[in-house]
N, C-alpha and C positions, 0 to 999 in steps of 0.2 A: 603627376601632381601639381597644383598651380601655385603660385606664390601664395594666395591668401590661405591654401593648405596647409603650404609648408611655414608660415608665421601661427596658424593656428596649432599646429602640432606642437612648434618651440613654445609657444604659450601656455599648453596644457602641463608641462613640464614646469611651472614656475610656482613656487610652494604657495603665496600669498594671492593667486589669481583663483577664484572660481568659474568654473565653466557651466556655460546653460544657456536659455533662453531668453531675451533681452525684453525689457519691459513695451516697447514699440512691437515683440510680435513676431516679426521678421528677422530670417537670419539666426546668429550664434555670438553670444555673446562673451564677456569676461569680465568678473567683477571684483572687487576687493572693500573690504570693510563698508558693505552697503552702498559703496560707488560703482554704478557702471562705468567701464573703464574703457572698454575698444566692443564695438560691433560692426561682425561681419555680414554685410546686406545681401552682396555679390559676390562672385567669385573672382574679380578684379580691382577691390580696395575694402577700406576698413574705416569706418569712424571712430576717432576720437577723443574722449572728452579729458580735453588737458586744463578746464578752468578757464573764465575770462582773462583773469590776471596772469598766469600762464601765456596765452596767446598771445595777449597787448605784451608780454617782456619778451617773445621769442619771436615776434612779427616778421622782424628785419629777415634772421635767419631762415624762417618757413618760407618766407616768398622768392628766396633764391632756389628753391628744389622747386623740379619742373612735377614733381610726383605729389605736391600738397597743395590741397583746394582750402581756402580759409576764406568764412564768409565774417564781412564785419559786425563784430561786437557779437560775435557766436563764441561760446566754449567748446564746440565740438569742430575738429579740424576732420578733412577727408584726405588718406593717404591713398594714392593708387597704385596700386601693388603689382609690377609688371618684371620685376626681374628679383637676385638674391640683394641688391643695392636698396631697393624697395624697401624690402623685408627688414633688413638693419633698421634701417632708418626708422619703419615703425616700432620696432623692439626697444632702439634707443627712446624714442618718444614715451612706449607706456611706461619706461622707467621715472621717466620726469612727471607723466600723471601720477604715478603711484606717489613719488615724493609730493607733489601737489595737495594730491588727495590725502595723505598721511599729516599734513603741514594742516588743513582746514579743519579738522575735528574741535576747535576752539571755536568755532564760528557760531553763529545763531542756533541753537537747537531745534528751534519751530521749522526753518528752511528746511525743504527738502534734501536727502542726501546727494541727488544727483537729479541733475536737469534730464527731461526727456530728451531723447537723441532728436536731430532736425532733418531727420536722414528723409527725404520724397522718393519716391519713386518714379522711374526714368517715364517721361509721357510716352504714349504709345501713340503712332500713327494710324488715323484711320486707313483699313484697308481699302484699295482701290478694288472694284467687283472686276469682274474677268470679262462679264457677259457686256461691256459697255466698249467697243473698239474707241480707241484714243483719249478715253478716262486717263491713263498717265500722263500723255501727253498734255491734255491739258492742266493735271494736278501741277507738273513743272512747271507751265505757263505762269500759272498763279504764284508759283515760287520766284522764276527769274523772269521779270518783264520781257516782252518781245523789244528785240535787238539786242540784246544783254548778254546773249546766250553766245555760242563759240562763234 
């Protein structure tokens, strides 16, 4: 069982979270009171909607963790899930996100309850045709200029 699967299993038992497909249609999500809180897009990470205010407030602490990725100005962060400590970190941050979202019910009702996640699919490298001898070496040469290899 991966760390992401352990986290999802634990979140399933939280009474204030509803499990289901995310609005972005990729992976699995947990929502509360109309807010998408956490998305599991891959087996090794989770995207968490903290709100811009919470991200700004917590930024100094978030930057101390090698398991967290933050984009400037974003309301979503990514938590890399590799071990039990990462799962515990995610669960703690989900609690913060739930508190943030319960506090913002007084905001402008014309605003959407939850902005879409900003998850991007990892870029795939183009396949190197096997029928062309030396094609892989030429691809490496394009990435590493001559004279800079080993």
